[in-house]
N, C-alpha and C positions, 0 to 999 in steps of 0.2 A: 808516590808515598801517601799513605793514608794515616789519619789520626784515629787510633783505636783505644777505647776505654775498656779495660779489663776489670771486672768487679769480682773480687774473691782472690785472696792471695795465698791460698793453700798450694799444695803441690801442683795441681792442674793449672791454676792461675799463674803461678811462678814460671812454669815451663812454657806456657803460652806466651807470656810477656817476654821471656828471654828469646824465644824463637822469633817473635815478631820484630824485636829490636835487631836481631841478627840479619833479618830480611830488609832492614832499613826503614821500618815504619816508625812513626811517632806514637809512643804508647804511654799511657798513665794507668797504673794499677791501684785499685782501692781495696783496703782491708780494714775491717772493724776490730779485729783482735789485736791488742797492743803487741803481744809477743811476736805474732806473725809479721805485723807491720815493721817492727824493728829489724827483722831478718831481711825483709824486702828492701828497707832503706839502706842496709849495708851493701846490697848488691846493685840496686837500681837508683839509689840516691834520690834526687828531686822527682823522679818519675813515680815514686811510691807515695801514696797519700793515705792518711789515717782518717777513718770515719765510717758511719753507717750509710751505705749507698741508697737506702730507701728514703733518706732525707734529702730534700731538694737542695738545701744549701751545700751539702757535701758533694752532690753530683755537679753542681754549678762550679764549685771551687776546683773540681777536677777537669773542667773545660767542656762538659757535655753540651753546653748551649752554643758552642762555636758553629754548627753542631759537630759532634763526633761522626766519623764516617761509619763506624761500626761499634756497637756496644756488645761485649761478651760477658754474660752473667754466668759465672761458674762457682757460685758460693755453694755451701753444703746444705742450703735451705731452699727447697723448691718454691715456697711462697715468696721469698725474697727475690728469687730469680724472675718470677713472673711479674712482680711489682716493678722491678728495675727495668725490665724490657718494655712493659706497658708505658712507664713514664718516658722512657727514651723515645718511643715511637709517637706517642700521643701528645706529650707536652713539649718535647724538644725537637721533633721532626727528624729524628735519626732514621736514616733510610734502611739500615740493616741491623738486625740483632741476632745473636746466637745465644742459646740458653742451654745450660746443663740440667738434665733431669736426673735427680738422685734416686727417686723411687719411681720405677716404671708405672706403678699404679696411678701416678699423677700425670702421665702423658696426656690423657684425655683433657685435663684441665688446661694444659698449655695450648692444645689444639683449639679448644672451645674459645679461648681468649685471644686467639690469633698470634700466639708467640711461636715463631718458627724462623729458621730451623732449630731443632733441638738435638742434643747429643746425650745418649744414655749409655754409661759404661756397662751397666748390667745387660742391656740389650745387645751391645756389641760383643761382649764376652759370650753370651748365649748363642749368638749367631756363629761365632767361631767354634764353639763346642759342637753345635749341630753340624757345622760344615765338616768337622773332623771325624764325626761318627761314621763307621763303616757303611751304614745304610741310612740315608736320609731322603725324605721325599721333597719337601719344599721349605726353604729357609729364606727368611727376609734378611737381606744384606744391607740395603740402603733405602731410607725414606726421603724422597725429595718433596717435602711438603708444599713448598711454594709452587712447584711445577705440577703438583698433584700426580706424582708418579712414584713408583717404587721399583727397586731392582731385587729380583729373587733368584735363587739357585734351585733348580729342580733336577732330581735324578730320574732319568727315563726308566719307567717300569717295564718288566719283561712282557706283560700282557696288555700294555696300553695301546691306544689307537695309533700313536705316533711311531711305535717301534717298527723299524724296517722301512719307514717312509722318508721321502725327501721333504725338506721344509716347505717347498712350493706345493706339495700335495696336501698339506695340513690346512684345516679350516680353523686357523687361529682366531681368538676373539679379536674384534675390531680394535680393542684398546690395548692389545699386547703385541710385542715384537720380540723375536729371539735375537740375542746379541752374539753369543759365542757358544761353542761346544767343546768340552774337555773330554778327551778319551785317552786312557793309558798315559796320563801325564802331559799330553800334548793338546794345546788349545788352538782352535781355528775360528775365524769369524763365520757366523751362521749366514749362509747365502741360500738361494733357492735350491741349489743342487746338493746341499749338505744332507747326508743321510743320517738319521737318528737311530742309535742302537741301544738296547737295554744296558743300563749302567752308565750311559753318558751323563755328564753333568752339564746342564744347560743354564746359561744366564739369560734371563728375560727381563724386559722392562715393560711395565704395564700400569694402568690406572688402578688405584685401590678398589677392591671389590671384585676384581677379575680373577682372583686366585683359584676359586672353585672350578671354573671352566678350564683354566690352564692345568690344574691338577688332574682333572678328568682326562684331558687330552694326553698329557705327558707321563702321568703316574698310573692312571687307571682307577677304576672304581674299587673301593675296599670291599673285600669279600665279607659277607655277613657270617658271623659264627652260628653254628647250629644249622 
């Protein structure tokens, strides 16, 4: 059982708190809006605390200095989420933090300040939208910031280098590995003998920055107009 401090008692924070409690964890949820706090207090009782989590006294009253095993910052304010996670890591030696990114344009700020992993609802929805499009080339599905890896989905192009070849015949980037291949609704683990065909949806894991080479190999070069 872990002690988890959830900061932000909106719909996301409430659902996270409820789920963690159902899993048997010890949870405290902090909320600075009085109306939201009262609703949390009705459902979670003493586990709900009222106050501004960017203030040290409020964090300490919630038990962060024990320290918490994980701090989850899911307020609607990106600046607050960054501050809370930095305080948790640097002042209270919390080993793990998870932060919500409300505006994807702020993702770079989280990364520069070492706040990871992060969750962006906008990016998740966009990934699902792109995934459901009839034709998509390369879609970012998961960023594993701490491991410096990402998982992408690529649709094999009809004129690409990989079409008609087995995985073992490909000169994949050193920093990339194929995970699985989906064809006609059926998925299989990508092994050396797996043959790639146009239209296949391939999951790959790679280090950030390797997308261009993977795209060239599996999608093909874009034809220039004119």
